BAFILO-11785 format. One record per residue (C-alpha): x, y, z. Coordinates in Angstrom, 3 decimals, decimal comma, padded with zeros to 6 digits, always signed. Layout:
BAFILO-11785
+----------+----------+----------+
:       px :       py :       pz :
+----------+----------+----------+
:        X :        Y :        Z :
...
+----------+----------+----------+
//
This chain:
BAFILO-11785
+----------+----------+----------+
:       px :       py :       pz :
+----------+----------+----------+
: +120,620 : +129,730 : +105,200 :
: +122,402 : +126,488 : +106,235 :
: +123,284 : +123,548 : +103,967 :
: +121,024 : +125,077 : +101,277 :
: +117,967 : +125,105 : +103,579 :
: +116,055 : +128,219 : +104,238 :
: +115,425 : +128,210 : +107,959 :
: +112,788 : +130,905 : +107,814 :
: +110,492 : +129,620 : +105,069 :
: +108,253 : +126,702 : +106,046 :
: +109,374 : +127,120 : +109,711 :
: +105,868 : +127,299 : +110,902 :
: +104,839 : +123,787 : +109,684 :
: +107,086 : +121,781 : +112,032 :
: +109,241 : +122,496 : +115,020 :
: +112,932 : +121,860 : +114,836 :
: +112,606 : +118,829 : +117,065 :
: +110,330 : +117,161 : +114,463 :
: +112,820 : +117,818 : +111,648 :
: +116,003 : +116,878 : +113,322 :
: +118,203 : +114,534 : +111,261 :
: +115,514 : +113,874 : +108,613 :
: +117,305 : +113,098 : +105,342 :
: +116,765 : +115,512 : +102,306 :
: +115,055 : +118,212 : +104,238 :
: +114,062 : +121,289 : +102,382 :
: +111,657 : +123,977 : +103,516 :
: +109,365 : +126,079 : +101,249 :
: +106,821 : +128,819 : +101,808 :
: +103,917 : +126,422 : +102,426 :
: +105,573 : +122,997 : +102,413 :
: +108,352 : +120,900 : +103,738 :
: +110,138 : +118,424 : +101,506 :
: +112,026 : +115,280 : +102,594 :
: +113,582 : +112,119 : +100,960 :
: +111,151 : +109,228 : +101,037 :
: +110,933 : +105,622 : +099,753 :
: +109,089 : +102,439 : +099,582 :
: +110,652 : +098,981 : +099,484 :
: +109,529 : +095,977 : +097,285 :
: +111,074 : +092,624 : +097,939 :
: +111,316 : +092,122 : +094,146 :
: +112,345 : +095,564 : +092,841 :
: +114,203 : +097,022 : +095,779 :
: +113,856 : +100,585 : +097,032 :
: +111,930 : +103,186 : +094,986 :
: +113,056 : +106,601 : +096,171 :
: +111,287 : +109,916 : +095,845 :
: +110,799 : +113,410 : +097,408 :
: +107,811 : +113,846 : +099,715 :
: +106,240 : +117,321 : +100,052 :
: +103,973 : +118,007 : +102,944 :
: +101,763 : +121,045 : +102,541 :
: +100,060 : +123,091 : +105,214 :
: +096,527 : +122,133 : +103,806 :
: +097,294 : +118,414 : +104,377 :
: +098,176 : +117,578 : +100,811 :
: +100,926 : +114,955 : +100,343 :
: +102,850 : +114,833 : +097,051 :
: +105,662 : +112,503 : +096,046 :
: +107,936 : +113,065 : +093,086 :
: +109,669 : +109,756 : +091,997 :
: +113,439 : +110,209 : +091,704 :
: +114,690 : +106,634 : +091,147 :
: +116,034 : +107,188 : +087,638 :
: +119,734 : +107,578 : +086,469 :
: +119,057 : +111,364 : +086,419 :
: +118,482 : +111,332 : +090,114 :
: +121,125 : +113,055 : +092,411 :
: +120,462 : +110,800 : +095,391 :
: +123,976 : +109,363 : +095,283 :
: +123,735 : +108,322 : +098,919 :
: +120,794 : +106,065 : +098,147 :
: +122,791 : +104,137 : +095,708 :
: +125,414 : +103,576 : +098,365 :
: +122,721 : +102,245 : +100,662 :
: +121,410 : +099,775 : +098,163 :
: +124,951 : +098,575 : +097,451 :
: +125,461 : +098,045 : +101,129 :
: +122,298 : +095,956 : +101,113 :
: +123,715 : +093,806 : +098,279 :
: +120,544 : +094,482 : +096,223 :
: +122,115 : +096,164 : +093,201 :
: +120,239 : +094,036 : +090,674 :
: +116,893 : +094,987 : +092,228 :
: +117,940 : +098,584 : +092,259 :
: +118,757 : +098,633 : +088,573 :
: +115,464 : +096,923 : +087,755 :
: +113,708 : +099,627 : +089,665 :
: +115,745 : +102,283 : +087,841 :
: +114,828 : +100,885 : +084,357 :
: +111,123 : +100,665 : +085,245 :
: +110,876 : +104,177 : +086,637 :
: +112,833 : +105,513 : +083,707 :
: +110,302 : +104,024 : +081,283 :
: +107,447 : +105,448 : +083,469 :
: +108,923 : +108,959 : +083,317 :
: +109,518 : +108,755 : +079,663 :
: +105,798 : +107,855 : +079,160 :
: +104,693 : +110,628 : +081,532 :
: +106,746 : +113,236 : +079,575 :
: +105,347 : +111,988 : +076,263 :
: +101,832 : +112,423 : +077,582 :
: +102,753 : +115,816 : +079,248 :
: +101,875 : +114,575 : +082,628 :
: +103,921 : +115,534 : +085,772 :
: +105,364 : +112,539 : +087,506 :
: +103,906 : +113,502 : +090,896 :
: +102,080 : +110,838 : +092,920 :
: +100,010 : +110,540 : +096,062 :
: +101,594 : +108,293 : +098,642 :
: +099,183 : +105,536 : +097,786 :
: +100,035 : +105,765 : +094,083 :
: +103,731 : +105,843 : +094,884 :
: +103,332 : +102,672 : +096,931 :
: +101,773 : +100,955 : +093,973 :
: +104,349 : +102,356 : +091,602 :
: +107,207 : +100,926 : +093,758 :
: +105,788 : +097,413 : +093,301 :
: +105,219 : +096,946 : +096,917 :
: +103,765 : +093,516 : +097,538 :
: +101,386 : +094,546 : +100,393 :
: +099,823 : +097,626 : +098,958 :
: +097,093 : +099,873 : +100,522 :
: +099,195 : +100,458 : +103,728 :
: +101,125 : +103,404 : +102,453 :
: +101,376 : +105,070 : +105,917 :
: +103,544 : +102,144 : +107,127 :
: +105,079 : +101,157 : +103,752 :
: +106,322 : +104,670 : +102,729 :
: +109,367 : +105,501 : +104,852 :
: +111,660 : +108,443 : +105,624 :
: +115,345 : +108,323 : +106,756 :
: +115,677 : +109,677 : +110,262 :
: +119,018 : +109,414 : +111,953 :
: +120,195 : +107,002 : +109,257 :
: +117,349 : +104,594 : +109,656 :
: +114,235 : +103,904 : +107,635 :
: +111,141 : +105,096 : +109,707 :
: +107,547 : +104,511 : +108,570 :
: +105,805 : +107,668 : +107,651 :
: +103,186 : +106,868 : +110,297 :
: +105,787 : +107,102 : +113,011 :
: +106,826 : +110,681 : +112,161 :
: +105,195 : +113,992 : +112,544 :
: +104,801 : +114,436 : +108,809 :
: +101,147 : +113,134 : +108,734 :
: +099,751 : +115,622 : +111,280 :
: +098,320 : +118,033 : +108,680 :
: +097,097 : +115,162 : +106,570 :
: +095,314 : +113,580 : +109,568 :
: +093,924 : +116,981 : +110,639 :
: +092,395 : +117,492 : +107,116 :
: +090,994 : +114,070 : +107,077 :
: +089,529 : +114,416 : +110,514 :
: +087,930 : +117,777 : +109,619 :
: +086,537 : +116,496 : +106,392 :
: +088,002 : +119,347 : +104,316 :
: +084,835 : +119,490 : +102,409 :
: +085,091 : +115,978 : +101,181 :
: +081,962 : +113,707 : +101,176 :
: +082,569 : +110,975 : +103,779 :
: +081,053 : +107,615 : +104,533 :
: +080,622 : +106,012 : +107,903 :
: +083,815 : +106,036 : +110,007 :
: +085,178 : +109,119 : +108,241 :
: +086,196 : +107,175 : +105,150 :
: +085,885 : +108,739 : +101,701 :
: +082,886 : +107,012 : +100,048 :
: +084,301 : +105,807 : +096,792 :
: +084,521 : +102,225 : +096,121 :
: +087,079 : +100,584 : +093,803 :
: +086,037 : +100,701 : +090,096 :
: +087,084 : +098,704 : +086,965 :
: +087,734 : +099,844 : +083,508 :
: +088,170 : +097,506 : +080,514 :
: +091,289 : +097,628 : +078,291 :
: +090,504 : +098,447 : +074,693 :
: +093,253 : +095,986 : +073,502 :
: +093,156 : +092,824 : +075,718 :
: +089,558 : +093,372 : +076,974 :
: +090,605 : +092,714 : +080,579 :
: +089,222 : +094,710 : +083,469 :
: +091,601 : +096,571 : +085,657 :
: +090,988 : +097,883 : +089,189 :
: +091,080 : +101,565 : +089,991 :
: +091,254 : +102,729 : +093,695 :
: +089,526 : +106,004 : +094,250 :
: +090,661 : +107,118 : +097,729 :
: +092,387 : +110,430 : +096,651 :
: +091,484 : +113,217 : +094,164 :
: +094,341 : +112,172 : +091,951 :
: +093,213 : +108,562 : +091,818 :
: +089,661 : +109,642 : +090,979 :
: +090,887 : +111,769 : +088,112 :
: +092,919 : +108,893 : +086,706 :
: +089,892 : +106,740 : +086,703 :
: +087,639 : +109,605 : +085,460 :
: +089,971 : +110,123 : +082,515 :
: +090,343 : +106,430 : +081,838 :
: +086,620 : +105,989 : +081,798 :
: +086,239 : +108,621 : +079,282 :
: +088,898 : +107,369 : +076,892 :
: +087,463 : +104,745 : +074,544 :
: +090,980 : +103,734 : +073,598 :
: +092,257 : +103,322 : +077,165 :
: +094,652 : +100,466 : +077,523 :
: +096,560 : +098,706 : +080,389 :
: +099,911 : +100,451 : +079,617 :
: +098,239 : +103,872 : +080,244 :
: +098,446 : +103,223 : +084,052 :
: +101,510 : +105,183 : +085,029 :
: +101,625 : +104,198 : +088,646 :
: +101,379 : +100,513 : +088,345 :
: +103,314 : +097,753 : +086,493 :
: +100,421 : +096,282 : +084,535 :
: +100,507 : +095,244 : +080,855 :
: +098,069 : +093,442 : +078,701 :
: +100,086 : +090,311 : +079,380 :
: +099,236 : +090,264 : +082,943 :
: +096,361 : +088,078 : +084,272 :
: +093,021 : +089,689 : +084,897 :
: +092,025 : +089,890 : +088,541 :
: +090,084 : +086,760 : +089,619 :
: +086,251 : +087,057 : +089,753 :
: +086,241 : +085,964 : +093,364 :
: +088,630 : +088,929 : +094,144 :
: +086,705 : +091,552 : +092,159 :
: +083,767 : +091,279 : +094,420 :
: +085,736 : +093,089 : +097,087 :
: +085,365 : +096,734 : +096,263 :
: +086,436 : +098,491 : +099,487 :
: +083,022 : +099,236 : +100,974 :
: +083,251 : +100,241 : +104,667 :
: +079,950 : +098,649 : +105,473 :
: +080,355 : +095,200 : +103,729 :
: +083,353 : +093,763 : +102,006 :
: +081,391 : +092,234 : +099,081 :
: +078,857 : +095,096 : +098,868 :
: +077,405 : +095,470 : +095,270 :
: +076,798 : +099,203 : +095,921 :
: +075,190 : +101,174 : +098,774 :
: +075,139 : +104,683 : +100,242 :
: +078,402 : +104,051 : +102,108 :
: +080,457 : +103,367 : +098,966 :
: +078,671 : +104,937 : +095,997 :
: +079,184 : +108,591 : +095,434 :
: +077,100 : +110,583 : +093,009 :
: +079,317 : +113,581 : +092,978 :
: +081,676 : +115,437 : +095,350 :
: +084,639 : +117,691 : +095,360 :
: +087,052 : +114,790 : +095,249 :
: +085,582 : +113,050 : +092,100 :
: +084,403 : +116,046 : +090,062 :
: +086,809 : +118,508 : +088,428 :
: +086,666 : +122,193 : +087,492 :
: +088,985 : +121,803 : +084,572 :
: +087,111 : +118,924 : +083,011 :
: +084,777 : +119,537 : +080,083 :
: +082,613 : +116,493 : +080,448 :
: +078,888 : +117,113 : +081,181 :
: +078,978 : +115,297 : +084,519 :
: +081,624 : +117,573 : +085,891 :
: +080,133 : +120,785 : +084,352 :
: +076,730 : +119,993 : +085,839 :
: +078,211 : +119,361 : +089,336 :
: +080,290 : +122,491 : +089,300 :
: +077,331 : +124,511 : +088,122 :
: +075,029 : +123,153 : +090,816 :
: +077,764 : +123,569 : +093,509 :
: +077,908 : +127,259 : +092,723 :
: +074,174 : +127,757 : +092,628 :
+----------+----------+----------+
//
C-alpha cells in the first residue's frame, strides 16, 4: 500500500507506465479511478472522479460541490483567476446533487452526460473535452490510455445493436415538457442516456427541471425547428427515420428492471 493506493488490486488493467503521475489515482478490484474534469468558458472547471472498468464501462461521479475534498482543484482555479466561475459551478452542482438525492438517484454520469452537466459549449466531443491531470497538466481523455477498454468494447459490439460504421443506432429524440410545452432533446448514445429518455417518456408529468445532467429550465428557449431536423443519423443528417438510426429494441434501450410492457416483451423474447 502506498499513498492509500492498493498496488495489487486493479493492477491488471493498466501498466505502471500508463498510470504514472496521473492525479487522483486509485485502484479497485475491477476498475481504476482518476480525477477528471471538463471546462466551460462560462462556468469554469467541473471536477469529478472517473472510474474505468475492465468491461469498458466509464462512470463519472461529480465532485464539484463544497463537500468535495479536492482542495488542490480549488487552488488550480484560483491560479487561473476564475474564482467566480468556480463558485457558479459549485452552486449549480450542489443544486443538482440535492435534486438527485431527493429523487434517490445516484449522481453518476457517463462522460457524455458529464460533459453536458459541466455546461461545456461544444458538447458531443467528450473524448476531447473531458480531461485528466497528468504530470500537472490537463490532458484530453483521448490522449491517455484510459479509453482502451471502452474502445475495445465498442469495436467488438459487446452485444449492442449497431448501425453502419459501428455507431449505436439510436437517433436523438424529443420529449415535451408538461409545464411549458417545449420539446427538449435527448441523446441516446449510451444505456444511461436511453434510460433517462425512457423514464421521461413514460412520465406524463415530466418537466424540464427533471433533466439532472443539463442546465435547462422552462425559461430557456425551445430548440429551433431548423435545428431539430438534425437527429444524429449516420446515413443522412436530416433523416426522418431509417434502419440506420431507428432501433426497435436492443440491450441498450430495453431494461430488465423496468415494468413497462415494451421492456417486458423484449426481455421475454430475448430469453426465448
